[in-house]
N, C-alpha and C positions, 0 to 999 in steps of 0.2 A: 329693508325698503330704502330706496334712494330717491331723494327729491332733487330735481335738476333745475337750474336757473333757465328760464325760458329763452333768453337771448344770448346764452353763453354755453359753450361746450366744455368749459373748464370747471365752473363753479357747481359743485354738487354737495348735497348734505345727506350723509348716510344715517339712517335710524335703524337700530336693532330691534327687531320684533320677535315675539314669541307666540306661536300658535298652539293652542291646546285643543286636542280632539278628544271628546268623551267616548267611552266605550272600551272594549278589549280588542286586541288584534285578532284577526281570524285565525283559527287553528288550521294546521295543514290538512287535517282530515276533512274539515268543512270545505276547504277550497277544492279538495279532490286530488291532491298531489301527495305522493309518498317519496321522500328524498332518500337517495342512497349516495353517501359521500365517500369518495375514494381519495386517499392520501398516498404520497410516496415519501420514501426516506432513503438517503444514501447509506451504504454500509459504513458505519461510523458516524451516525447521527449525533449531534451535540449532546444528547442525553446519554449516549453510550461512549465511554472513554476507554474501553478495553483495547489492548493492543491488537487483538485479532481482527478488529474492525478498521485498522489503518489501511492505507494503500500499501500493499506488501512489497517485498523486495523485488518481485517480478512484475511490478507496475499493474497489479490487478486490483480492481474494486468493483462496485456495482451498485444498483439501486433495487429496492423492492417496493411493491405496492400492497396496500392493505386489503385489496380485493382483486380477484382475477380480472385482467385486462388483456387487450390484444398487443402483446409485447412485440410481435413481429412488425406491426404497423408503427409502433413507437420507435423501434430501432431504425426503420427506414426513414422516418421523419424526425429523427432525434434533434437535429438542429433547429427545427421549428418549435420544439417544446422547451429546450434547455440551452443554457450557456454554460460552458466549462471554463473556469479560471483557476490559475495557480498563483497563490500569494506566498512568496518566499519570505525569509526573515528580514529582508531589506525593504519590504513593501511599505512599512510605516514611514520610513524616511524618504524613499524614492518615488513611491506611488506608481511603481512599474511592476506589472504582473509578469511572471515567467511564462514562457511560450509552451503551448501544447501542440505537438505536431499532428497527432492523429489519435483515433480511438477505434477499437474493434470489439464487437460483441462476440464472446466466445461460447456462451451457453445461456439459454433462456427457457423459462416455463411461464405459466400464466401470472406469476407474481414476482419472479426474480429475474434480473438481467445482469449477468456477469460480463464485465468488460475489461480489456487490456489497453492501457494508455501508452502513448509514445511521447516522451518528454524531450524537449531540447536540452542537451547537456544533463542527462539524468543523474550523472555522478556528482552534480553540484547540489542535489536535494537531500534533505534529511541528515545533514552533517552535524548539526548542533544538538547537544543533549538537553539543554534547558529552554531552547527556543525551537519552534517547529515550523516547517513549511506545510502549507495546507492546500488541499484540493477543494474547490467550491463548485457545486453543481446547482445552478439557479434556474428556476422555471421562469420563462418569459412572462413578465407581469401583464403585458398588454393583450394576451390571448384570452384572459378570463374577465368576465364582468363581475359586478358586485354581488351576484348570486351564486358564483362558483361555476356558471356555465361558460361555454366558449362564446366569444364575441362573434357577431355576424360575419365578420371578415375571416374568421378562423373556424367556421362551422365544420369544415372538412376534417378537423382534428378530432371530431367525435368518433372517428374511425378507431380510436384507441379503446372505446368501450366494447364490451361483448354485446352480441346481438340482443340478449335478454335484458341488458341494462340500458338500452336506449329508450326514449320516450315511447311507451306502449301501454296498453291496457293490461291490468293485472288479470290473472286467470280467474274467470267466473265472477269478476267484480268490475263491472263496466262504469262505475261511478268514481273510480280512482285511477290515477295514472302514476307511473314510476318515472321520476326525474333523477338522473345521475349527475352529480356535481364533483368538482375537484377542489379540495381544500375550501369548502364552503364557509367554515368559520372565519378563516383569514380574510376571505373576500368580503364577507358581510361587515367586517370591521370598517372597511373603507366606506361602505354605504352609510353606516351609522354616523361616522365622523362627518360625512358630507351633508347629511340631512339634519344633524343636530343644530338647533336654532338658539342655543343659549348664547350669552354675551361673549364668553371666552372663545367659543368656536366661531362665532360670528366675526369677531375681530380677526381670527386666524384666516377665515375665508378671504379676507381682504388683502392678506399678505401674499406677496409673490412667492414666498417660500413654501406655501402649502402644496403638498403633493397628494393628489387624489389616489395614487397607487401605492401609498406608503406601506400598507400592510401586505399587499400582494407582492411587493418587492422583497418581503421577508420569507417568501416561500422558497427556501433553499436549504441545502445541507452541506456540511463540510466535514472533512476528516483529515487527520494528520498523515503526512507522506513519510514513510519509512526510508531508510537508506536504500538506494536503488541499485540493483545489480542487473541492469538491462544489457545483455550481451548482443542485442541487435544494433547497439551503438558501435560505430567503427572503432573508436578509441578503446572501449571496453573489450571488444573482440580482439584487438591487437595485443593488449596486455595479457589476455588469456592465452593466446598462442605463444607469446614470449615466455610466459610462465611454464608452459608445457616443455618448451625447448630447454629452458634453464634447469628444469627438473632433471632431465636426462643428462645435461652437462654436469651438474653437481654429483649425480649418482656415478657417472663415469670417472670424475676426478677422485672420488673416494675409493672406488675399486682399483683404479690405476695406482694411486698412492700407496694403498695397502700392498699391492703386488710388488711395487718397486722397493718399498722398505723391507718387505719380507725377503726379497732376493738379495738385497745388499746387507741384510742383517745388522742394521744400525739402530733398531728400536722403533717403536711406533708412536713415540711422543709427538712428533709433528702431526700425525693423523689424529690423535686424540685431542690435540689443541684445536685443530680445524673443526672437528665435530662439535667440540664444546662451544665454540663461537657461533657455529651454525645453529645450535640449540638455543643460544641466547637470542639470536636474531628471530628465530621462530616464535619466541614469546612476545615480541613487541606488539603484534596486533591484538593480543589478548589483554593488554592493559585497559583500564577503564576510560577509554576515549574512542572517538570514531575517526577513521581515516577516510580519505577519498577512496571510493569503492575499488578502483583498479589497482590501488596500492596493496590491497589484500592479496591479489594475484602475484604481486612482486615479491612478497614475503613467503608465499605458499611453498615454493621449492625447498626452502630450508627445513620444512617438516620431514624431509627424508632423513635428517639426523635423528628424528624421534621414531624412525621406522614406520612413518605414515607414507606408504609406498603407492597406494592406489587412491583414485578419486572416489571410488565406491567401496563400501565394506562388503566382505564376503561372509562375515559372520555377524550375529546379533542384528540382523536386518530390521527387526522390529523396533530398534532404537535409532534408526536413521533420522527420524524427525525429533529426536530428543537432544537438547543442548543444555549445558550448564547455565549459560546466560547469553545475552545478546551478542557479546563480543565473540563467542564461539560460533554463533550462528552466522555472523558476518564473515568469519574465517572459514566457514563450511567445515568446521571441526566438530562433528557430532559424536555422541557417545559410542556409536558403533565403530567409528574409525579409531577412537581412543582404545576401545576394548580390543580391536584387532591388533593395534600397535603393541599393547601390553602382552597379548598372546604371542606375538612374534618375538618380543624380548624374552619371555619365559622360554620359548622354544630355542632361541639362540643360546641362552644360558645353559639349558639342558644339553644342547649339542656340544657346547664347549666342555662341559663336565664329562660327557660321554667320550669325546675325542681324547681328552687327557687320561681318562681311565684306560682306554684301549692302548694308547701309546705307552702308558706305565706298565701294563701287563706285558706288552711286546718287549719292552726294555728289560723287565725282570726275566723274561724267558730267553733273552739273548745270551748265549754261552760266553762269548768273548766281548765283554763290555768295553775293552780298550780298543777294539777294532773300529773300523770306519762306521759300521752300522750302529754299534753301541754308542760311539761318541755323538753321532747325529741325533739319535733318540734322546740321549742324555742332555744335549744342548736344547732340544725342543722343550723338554720337561723343565729345564732351568729357566 
């Protein structure tokens, strides 16, 4: 209660009052309403910290609803329901959010909405191990009132509800009505804080910092953003094409050097040295740190020295999604590729043994070992 000086517009005297009403609050059944509350969560809600709920390497995430809704309507009016923000590791110091270029819904049913995001410079996200970049999806706080219903200016958003969830009479029970709400518990907290008349809250109501939407602003979800391998980005696509060309170049260099050294008969030490250094370079992305995503493609051609010759495995296909750890996943070096490389090494070793046995048998069967044929075979065996 505020007492104002009659002849002054400045001098006022606030008095804090408390009104006590006897009785019990009416029960929902007595009023005749049955409430159905619907909530949404992002894949990777703060209560869930498992890695499979992060924004994955292909920029995919999504949201799910606790009850069936009209997801097609929500997708078409997504910007009226939600805001999407990206907070990178520098947000705390710079207070600048990373840029989201676009989003696209790829699959939906009545409760799940899968979406693919398009980040600005996606290769700069998810680089640190102990700090994380995060994706925030926030519900617009001004579209809901303190009962969890849509404000009058946003009534059209009730199109998200299924027809059977809109305000209607229940089957064969005309003294009750069904009312569907969104995050009713969070919205009602704002109502209780606004209507509470004790001294502490009364003083807060006089402060300019009081926010009547404080709890509705907390209707959001966030999740960690993993290292991004988005090849829709021009820079990522360029390095991928460069890696493919470099792969064929290195493969050609190895074959050409082998042929030249074999013809000149000067030994294969330069070739073995080259392959050894290439093998060491191929190990660099497997160390326990993260690189900028397009650099993984820069190192990938060196895998040819480990006989990883194809981008897809032709054996052990059931292990294509199995990785020893994250560094192998970032390098796209799954268990199937490693198994195929091991099989090729065993096959190459067996071929070498078989060729030496055949040449040895032919050499033993040669009648004139001092002739040109015998000396050639003897030189190969030596």
